[in-house]
C-alpha positions in Angstrom: 14.9 3.8 53.4 11.7 2.1 54.9 11.9 -1.7 55.0 9.4 -3.4 52.7 6.1 -4.7 54.1 6.6 -8.5 54.8 3.0 -9.0 53.4 4.0 -7.4 50.2 4.5 -9.9 47.4 8.2 -10.1 46.3 7.7 -9.2 42.8 5.9 -6.1 44.0 8.7 -5.3 46.6 11.1 -5.5 43.7 9.2 -3.3 41.5 8.9 -0.5 44.2 12.6 -0.7 44.9 13.5 -0.3 41.2 11.2 2.6 40.9 12.8 4.3 44.0 16.2 3.7 42.5 17.4 0.8 44.6 18.5 -1.3 41.7 20.6 -3.4 43.8 17.9 -4.3 46.0 15.5 -5.0 43.3 18.1 -7.1 41.7 18.7 -9.1 44.8 15.1 -10.1 45.1 14.5 -10.8 41.5 17.6 -13.0 41.3 16.3 -15.2 44.1 13.0 -15.7 42.5 14.6 -16.2 39.0 16.9 -18.9 40.5 14.1 -21.0 41.8 13.4 -23.6 39.0 10.0 -24.4 40.4 8.9 -21.0 41.4 5.7 -19.8 39.7 7.3 -16.2 39.3 10.4 -17.3 37.8 9.8 -16.2 34.3 8.3 -12.9 35.1 11.2 -12.3 37.7 13.8 -13.2 35.0 12.4 -10.6 32.7 12.4 -7.9 35.5 16.0 -8.9 36.4 17.0 -8.5 32.8 15.6 -5.0 32.9 17.1 -3.9 36.2 20.4 -5.3 35.3 20.4 -3.5 32.0 19.7 -0.3 33.9 22.5 -1.0 36.0 24.9 -1.3 33.0 25.5 -5.1 33.2 24.5 -6.0 29.7 25.7 -9.7 29.8 24.0 -10.5 33.0 20.8 -9.0 31.7 21.0 -11.2 28.7 21.5 -14.2 30.8 18.5 -13.3 32.8 16.4 -12.7 29.7 17.4 -16.1 28.3 16.1 -17.8 31.7 12.8 -16.3 30.8 13.0 -17.1 27.1 13.7 -20.8 28.0 10.6 -21.0 30.3 8.4 -20.9 27.3 5.9 -18.7 29.1 3.7 -17.0 26.5 4.1 -13.6 28.1 7.3 -13.4 29.7 9.3 -15.4 27.2 7.9 -13.0 24.5 9.0 -10.0 26.6 12.4 -11.6 27.1 13.0 -12.1 23.4 12.0 -8.6 22.7 14.5 -7.4 25.3 17.3 -9.5 23.7 16.3 -8.4 20.2 16.2 -4.7 21.0 19.5 -4.9 22.9 21.3 -6.5 20.0 19.9 -3.9 17.6 21.1 -1.1 19.7 24.7 -2.6 19.6 24.5 -3.2 15.8 24.6 -7.0 16.2 22.0 -7.6 13.6 22.3 -11.2 13.1 21.6 -11.9 16.7 18.9 -9.4 16.7 17.2 -11.2 13.7 17.4 -14.4 15.6 15.9 -12.9 18.8 13.1 -11.4 16.8 12.4 -14.8 15.2 12.4 -16.2 18.7 9.6 -13.7 19.6 7.5 -15.1 16.8 8.3 -18.5 17.8 6.9 -18.0 21.3 3.3 -17.8 19.6 2.0 -14.8 21.4 0.1 -12.9 18.6 0.4 -9.6 20.6 4.1 -9.5 20.2 4.1 -10.9 16.4 3.6 -7.6 14.6 6.4 -5.9 16.5 8.7 -8.7 15.5 7.7 -8.8 11.9 8.1 -5.1 11.6 11.6 -5.5 13.1 12.5 -8.2 10.7 11.2 -6.1 7.8 13.5 -3.2 9.0 16.5 -5.5 9.1 15.7 -7.0 5.8 15.5 -3.6 4.2 18.8 -2.7 5.9 20.2 -5.6 4.1 18.6 -4.7 0.8 16.4 -7.6 0.7 13.2 -5.9 -0.2 11.4 -9.2 -1.0 11.8 -10.3 2.6 11.0 -6.8 3.9 7.7 -7.1 2.0 6.9 -10.5 3.2 7.5 -9.5 6.9 5.3 -6.5 6.4 2.4 -8.7 5.0 2.9 -10.9 7.7 2.7 -8.0 10.4 -0.6 -6.9 8.6 -2.0 -10.4 8.5 -1.9 -10.8 12.5 -4.8 -8.3 12.6 -3.6 -5.8 15.2 -5.1 -2.5 14.0 -2.6 0.0 15.2 0.6 -2.0 14.3 -1.1 -3.3 11.2 -1.6 0.3 10.0 2.0 1.0 10.8 3.0 -1.9 8.6 0.6 -1.1 5.7 2.4 2.3 5.8 5.8 1.0 5.5 4.5 -1.7 2.9 2.9 1.1 0.8 6.2 3.1 0.7 8.1 0.1 -0.3 5.8 -0.7 -3.1 5.8 3.0 -4.4 9.6 2.9 -4.4 9.4 -0.3 -6.5 7.0 1.4 -9.0 3.8 -0.6 -7.9 1.3 2.3 -7.0 -1.8 0.1 -7.8 -0.7 -2.5 -5.3 0.1 0.2 -2.8 -3.3 1.7 -3.2 -4.8 -1.8 -2.6 -2.9 -2.2 0.7 -3.8 1.2 1.8 -7.4 0.7 1.2 -7.5 -2.4 2.9 -5.8 -0.9 5.9 -8.2 2.0 6.1 -11.0 -0.4 6.6 -9.4 -1.6 9.8 -7.1 1.3 11.0 -7.7 3.3 14.3 -8.8 6.9 13.8 -5.2 8.1 14.7 -3.8 6.2 11.7 -6.2 7.2 9.0 -4.9 10.7 8.1 -1.3 9.3 7.3 -3.0 6.3 5.4 -5.2 8.7 3.4 -2.2 10.9 2.4 -0.3 7.9 1.2 -3.3 6.8 -0.8 -3.4 10.1 -2.3 0.2 9.8 -3.3 -0.4 6.3 -4.8 -3.1 7.8 -6.9 -1.0 10.6 -8.0 1.7 7.9 -9.1 -1.2 6.0 -10.9 -2.2 9.1 -12.6 1.2 9.8 -13.9 1.5 6.4 -15.3 -2.0 6.9 -17.2 -1.0 10.5 -18.4 2.3 8.9 -19.8 0.4 6.1 -21.3 -2.0 8.4 -23.1 1.0 10.4 -24.7 2.7 7.0 -25.6 -0.6 5.8 -27.2 -0.4 8.7 -29.7 -3.8 10.3 -29.1 -5.0 13.1 -31.2 -3.2 16.4 -30.5 -5.8 17.9 -28.1 -5.9 14.8 -25.8 -2.0 14.3 -26.0 -1.4 17.9 -25.1 -3.8 17.7 -22.1 -2.0 14.4 -21.0 1.4 16.3 -21.4 0.2 19.1 -19.3 -1.4 17.0 -16.5 1.7 14.9 -16.4 4.1 17.8 -16.2 2.1 19.6 -13.5 1.7 16.4 -11.4 5.3 15.3 -11.3 6.5 18.2 -9.3 4.1 17.2 -6.5 6.2 13.9 -6.3 9.4 15.9 -6.1 10.2 15.1 -9.8 10.7 18.6 -11.2 13.4 17.5 -13.8 11.2 14.8 -15.1 8.5 17.5 -15.6 10.8 19.7 -17.4 11.6 17.0 -19.8 7.8 16.3 -20.3 7.3 20.0 -21.3 10.3 19.9 -23.4 9.1 16.8 -25.2 5.7 18.5 -26.0 7.1 21.9 -26.7 9.5 20.4 -29.3 7.2 17.7 -30.8 7.5 16.9 -34.4 3.7 17.4 -34.9 3.2 21.2 -35.0 -0.4 21.1 -34.0 0.5 19.2 -30.9 3.6 21.4 -30.1 1.2 24.5 -30.5 -1.4 23.0 -28.2 1.3 22.3 -25.6 2.7 25.8 -26.0 -0.7 27.2 -25.1 -0.9 25.2 -22.0 2.6 26.0 -21.0 2.1 29.7 -21.4 -1.3 30.2 -19.7 0.2 30.6 -16.2 3.0 32.9 -17.3 
């Protein structure tokens, strides 16, 4: 192996060694930099050391190096270190520790990493069944104002709201996200908005039936509801709607529904 150029900064030497597969050599350089309490590159070296040690299979030492960077309070490298810790804990299923590390990411105060942390905390909250906390974290991720991750958070929030039977709120979230989202995210947001509108439509059709409109309007609402529900995977519910209309006590309404049911057969 060619010796490193003495004029090359140590961090760059370590990076090149790691890229060339010499993890021990890279770790040696980075360890020296990370041990210097007054060194200007200490935090960055500690993060790099954590990555190299993890690649080498030494998880405990990698975490110790990451904590050095985190304790430095450096706005960039402390945040990276906290992310490194959180992701490692999640991979190992140590969710309480992961939650604490993601909260540390937010505590560093670097807005660039906050959406990622809020998304992770939302994921952990959903895993625990705490949907209120998940919603709060997703809204916090959106509020940071980062377009790409904000769009991702809006998608997740809309899904959560739809699952909770709040399609109107989901539609509002998606419309707001579409105003700021990058082009790559808009197709998915638009599809979700359409789904939210389908759910709103189902609620309005059901409401029209419950309100006891005159037979022709009620039959139309029953047909629209029964034909829309399968689009949301609710085939059994659609069959129940048809059965309700076909067997209705009002013979005029039942006849109207029968005509609508049979026109595609």
